[in-house]
Every structure is written in C-alpha cells, then in structure tokens.
N, C-alpha and C positions, 0 to 999 in steps of 0.2 A: 964819315962813315964809323969811324971810332967811337967820337963822341955821341953818335944818337944811339950804339950798339950796350954802350956806358947805360946810358940814362935810362933804355929800356931795362935792361938788370937791375937799375937803382929802382927803377918802378915797381919791378918784378919783388925785389926783396923788399921793399915798401910793404906792396900787398901783403908778401908772406907773414910778414913780420904781426900787420894788421891783425891778420887773422887767429895769430897764435895770442895774442892781445886780448883780442875779444873771447876768444877760448878760455882763457886766465880771468877776465875779468866777471866773464859769465857766473862764476861761482858766489859773487856778490850779487845775484837775481834771487827772488826771493823765492821761488820753485823755476829752477831751467831745466827740468829733465820729466816735467809731468805729463808732456806730450812724443818726448824720443826721448830714449835713453840717452847716456852719459854717449854710449859708444855707438849709437849711431850718429850725435851729433860730430863727434871726432871724426868719423866715417867718412861727412861731409867736408870738414876741418881740411882733411887730408884733399882731399878731392879740388878745394877751392886753393889749396896750396900748388897744390901739381901742374891745373892750367894756369895758375899764377906765371907760372916759371916759362911760357912759351906763348900764350896768350892774353894780354890783361883784361880784355873785355869778356872774354871768358870767363878768366879768374874772376872777375867784378860777378859776372850772374851768380857763379858758383860760391860767393860769398855771400848776397841776396839772401841764395836759399839756404844759406846754414843758418843768418840772422831769422828769416821767413820759419824756419823750421823748429824753432822755439814755441811759434804759437802763441805770443804777444804783442800785440802793436807796437806795444811802446818800446820790447826791445827791438830797434833798428839801429843800420851805421848805415851813412851815406857815402850812397855808389853815385858818383857822378858821373862816372864811365860809362854808366846807362844811359845817358841822356845828352848825351855830348852828338846826337846824329839821331833823329826824331823825325816824327811825323809834322807837317808843318799845320797839321788843324788840330782841332779836341773834338773827339768825340762824344757826347750824352745820348742814354737812354732815355726815351720819352715812352710813352704810352704805345704811339704810333710807328718806333721805332730807333732805330739810333739815327744821329744828327748831328750836324757841324754845328760846334757853338760858336768856336773862337776860331781865328787864323794866326798866321804868321805873313808881316809885313810880304806883299805878293803875291800870296794864295788868297787873295779874296773872293776870285770865282767858287772856290768852297760852301763859301759862307751858306747855312741853309738848305745844304743838299743833303738827302737822305743817303746813307752808305749802308750797302744789303752786304759785302762784305769786301777782306781787303785780301790779295793774294789764295782766293779761292774759300774763303771761310768765314762767315757769319762773326759778326762781331762778339755774339754771346758766348760762340763756340773758341772765340781766341779767348774771352774769360777765365772760361772754365779750363781749360790749356795753360793758360799762364800761371793757375794755383799752384801747379807744382813748386811756383818761386816765393808763396807765402800760405803756411799752413794753417794758416787763422780758421779756428772751428766756429765762427758765424759768420757767415758769407758776408754778411753784410759790413765784416772790416776787410774784409778782403779788395770787396768792392773800392773801398776809400781808396786805398791807394792802385787798384788798375787804374781807376781815375786819373790818380793825382803824376802817375808815373811810368806804371807797367803798361800799360795801353799802347804808349801816345813810342814805346823805344823801341829803336830800329834793330838793337842787340839783344833783345827780348823775342821780338816780332822775327827773327832771322833766326834764334835758336828754337823757335818751334815750329820751323822748315818752313813759314809763311815769306814770298819774295827773296828777291836777293840783299845783300848786304847792302847797294845803292838805292835800291828804288824796290814797290812794291805796287802789281794792279789792284787799283779798285773800281769795283762796279758800285756806282751811286743814278740817284736819280734827283730831279729838278724837286722832287717834293713828290708829294703823295699821288702814287697810280699815273707818276710820268716817265716818258721814254728812259732805256736804263742806258746808262753811258760806262764805258770801260777807259780808264784812265790808267796811265804812269803816275805815280806820285813819287817824286826823288823825298829823300830824307833831307832836311836842313838842320841846321845847327840853333834856330833862333826857336825861343818858346812862343806857343799861340797865345795870344793876349787879346786881339782884336775881333773883336762882336758885332753882332749885325745891328745892336744900337751906337757903338761908334761910326758907322755909317749911314746913320740912319734908317735902317731896312726896316725897323719894327719902332714901339716905343719900350722905354723902359720901363721892365715892374716895377714895383714898390722897393722892393728887397734889394733891386740892384741900384738903386739910386747913394745918391751918396758912401761909394763901397769904401773909401779911406776912413770912415768913421764907424767904432768900436761897437756902436750904437745907436739906433734911428727910431724917431718915434713918428708915428702916422696918425690921425686921422680920421673916422668916419661920422662924421655929426649924423649923416642920413639914414644910421641902423644902427645910431648911440653904441659904437665900437671903437679902439682903437688899436696899435699895431705894436709891438715893441722887434724891429729887426734886431735879433742880438749875435751879431758876429765874430764879435772873441769876448772872452772870457778875461778880460785885460781892461786896467782902466785907460779911458782914451783920455791922450796927452792934451785931448781940447774941448773936455767937456766932465769934468770931476761925477762921478757915481750922484753926491749928494745934489749936485747943480741939475743933474738929469732927474733925480725922482722927484723936486719941485716943476719940472716941466711935467712928470708925469701925473704929480696932483692935482696941476692945471687942466692939463687936458682929461681927464676924468671927469673934473665938473665941469670944461666947457662942454663935452659932448651928453652928460648926463649917463656915463657907461653904464652899460649892462653888461660888454665884454669883452671881452681882452683877450689877443693872438700874440704868443710870445712865438720867434721864428728863429729857430735855433740853426738853419740851415747853411750850411757852410762853417760852424760854429766849431774848430776842434780841440777845445778844451783851454785850459788855464786854471783863475781860482776860482773853486765852484761856489765860495764863498763871498763872490764879488756883488754880486746883484742879487742879494738877501735883501738890502735895505730899498730895492724896488718892488721884489714881490711883496711886499711887507706895507709900503704905497697901494700898490693896489687895489690889497684887502682890505683897506680901514672903509671902504667903500662897500656898505652891505648888501649892494648888489652883485658884486664881482667874490662879496667873500661868502656864496653861495656854490653845492657843488655845479662843476661845467660851467659856470660863468667863465671859468680862466680856458686858454686852446693855447698849445704847444703844438708848433711842427715841426718833425723831425725828418732826417731822411738819412743815407749812408756819411757824408762826411758831419755825423752833428753826433761828435765825442769825446772821450773824455768825462771833462767836467761839465759839459753843455750836456751829456748824456746824463750824467747825475741829477744837474740843474731839472730836467725833461722829467726822467724819475723821481723825484720831492715832488714837486709840482703834482703829479699822478696820486702820489700814493696819500700829500697830506691834505692837497684840498680840492682834490679827483678831480682834477684836469683830465680834460681830454685830449689826447693825443691823435695828432693828424698827420698823414703823411707816409710815409718809408720808414722800415726797420732802421733804429739809431744803428751808427755805426760803429758803437764797443757794446761787449757783453755784460750781460748785469752782474754775472760773475764775472769780474776782471782783473787781472792786475794792475798798479797805480803807482803814484806818489813816485815820479821818475828821479832817478837822476843820471847825470853824463860822467864820460867818460872820454879822455883826450886817446886817441892811437897813436902810434909810432909817427903815422905820418901824417898827423894832425887832423884824420877824420875824426868826425866823433860818432861816438856811440852810446846809445842811452837804452838804459834797463829799470825794472821794477822793481819797488824794494816792499811792497805790500799787498796784500790781497783783500778785494773785496767782494763780500757775499750778499746782493744784493737779494737774489731769488736762491736760497741757499736748498728750498727743499723742490727749487725744479728739474727735472728728469733731463733734462736739456745739458744741464750744467755748464760749461764752456760756453757754448752755442745756445743759450736763454739769450734771448735779445728782449727790448724794447719794442714789442710790436705794440703799431695805432690801434686806437677803438677803432677810426675809421681811416681804412687804406686809402689813399689818394697818388696815383701816378702823375707827375707833369704831363700837361697836352702839349706837343706840339703846335700843332694846330692853334689851340687857346692864344697859347704865348702870341705867335705870332700876328694876333688881334688885340694884345695887350692886356690880356687876360690872364690872370694868377688864377689857376683852375683850384690849387692846395689853398691858396689863403683865401679866396672865396667859400669853396668847402667850408676850412676853420672858421670862418666866421659865422656862417649860415646852421652850421650843426647844435643841434640840441639836447 
C-alpha cells in the first residue's frame, strides 16, 4: 500500500514538473501567446498541476488542454495516459456517416458497422465537444488529432459526460438503412489495427497496398495515368529517392502518361524537399508539364511538409487539389524542435512562422481548400473503388 501511494505521488510530482517545464520551454516558441495570453496559459497550467495531485488521468487531460490552447499542432506533449483505456475500434467519417474501419483483436464484430451514437451523442457532436482539448484555428488540424487519439480515449469521452469509466453504450447498424442495435462496449488497452482487408471482407484499395513503404508507384495504362502514393516525407530505407525517380521515368514512358496523381493522404510531413526530384521527373514530359496535368489528393491527415508540397504543386504548376482540406493551415508554425521534460515525456514546439497566404482574411484558419472537393464513400470502398482517386484521375 505504501509503495503504491509513493508511486502515485512520484507520478503526480513528475506530471507537475512536466507542466512547469512545458511553460518554461514555451518561451522558445516563435509566438506562443498569439491566440491565448500568457496569463490564460498560466491559469491552465495551474489547473493541470492541481488535478495531477489527485488524479493523474485528469491531470493529463488538463495538460493536453494546456498544450492545445497554444493553437499550434506542432506544439504538443506525449500523454499516453489518455490512451491507456480506449475504444476497441476506430471510427472514420465517410460521405454516408461514421463507420468502423479497424478493430482490436476480439472486436471483429464491429468491422464495417455504421455508428450513429456513443453514449447518446453522434460522433460529430463528440468531435465538436472535444475541441476544448485543442484550440487549433483550422478545423482540419483538430480533426486529425481527434482521429488519431482523442476520439478513441476513454478518458476524453468520460470527461465529456459520455458513458462510464469502463464502457459506453453504442448504437450501430450493420450498414446503411439496417436495423439499429444498442451494445455496451467495454474499453480496452489494445490499439485497433485490424481492418476489413486483413480479414478478406473487402478488396484492398491502391493506397492501402504496401503500407510499410514510404512511396509507391501505380500505373494505369488504360487511361494513360500513374499515381504516386506518397505516405511519408522521409526516405524509404528500402528504396532511395533516386531509384524511385528512375521507376517514375520508366512508368511515364511505359503508359505514355498524360496525367499523374500524387496521393498525400496520411502523410504527416517531414522533409518537404525530399520529393523535388520526383516532381521534376514528372515535369520532364511535356504532357505532364501543362497546367492541371498533375493532381494531388489531400485530407485532414495531410500535414506540415506534405501540405507544403501539395500547395507548391498547385501554385507552381497549377496542379488540381482533390479531396478534403489539408490538416495544416496555410499560415502556420513550423521548423519543429524537441525538448525532453523531467519525466522523459517529449515536447515539441515551433520555431518559425510560415505565411503562404498572408492576405487571406481567415488568418490561421486559412486552409488548402480542394479545387475538387470529394469525401470518400463507404459504399464505394466496400466494392473496392477509391472514389477520391477516381475523381482525381478523371478531373479535367
């Protein structure tokens, strides 16, 4: 008993020290008090320290709210306490609603089900309520964070008054226009990683193939197109950029390419200059050097350097942007640095400002809006059709 109490107190002290170190390190941020004043952030820090003294999970929630209040997606802290207990499935929004797209082992029943509510609230209402944990001006920035962690956290859901600490009521159906079912879903500690593709319930879409590779090339001779699925702005350890450039040149010749799609979905950034040789290789062909011959796909998890790449292609070669708003503001912070907090947590923060659209009246809420908005269709995906990619290829 004494050892447990000592451990809890030690953890509380560590969390409180982390909060203080976060506030001290925040002074190195390029503009930490632009959206919230210093006194406002100090008040949030005091609340986080107070909660940490008697409830570590509540303290971690308050710490997340403090970090999110800076309003910069690059200013973040590790809060593993928020995912110790979580939903056993992952929800994804489609044109037809919210569907389970991945599950933890043992929760296979939920794959492909449409979820209408958790604890009496629709998923979009939960997302709106959870915005208190990150005050990002651009909605797509928050949507990426919600998708990655906040939307699955038992601690977050319970703090919003949804369900109990151990489970939540879920109303779902087996698909569109099916009978509804209410189930009690217990929280677990395993991340949902198993998909319908893993169980052979539907065919894999092109962008889901070879997920371990950082960039993948696909050819479509029938419509003289090729697609580059660019997943990470990081060199692939198994395929250098120069070797990939050679593949791209060969593919352009093989299909007589008249259009090329660069798919940035899920690309969270890295080195924005890494792929310049690939873009140059595409533009060596006259048919791809004309406006609108290149198309880029974005959504909320197209962030940081990936958003910069997509924006540059639109501005410099008039590429068509297809899909959904990218998850980083055009007027954003960047050039991220890291700091180690006393407990060993990692903190990141920004050291530079970028103004890609300085005249945009939306300011930090200015996003890379698609020229051709397309939201993925659950019905199409079940048939093995990537509606967003098809729209990008067919765009004129």
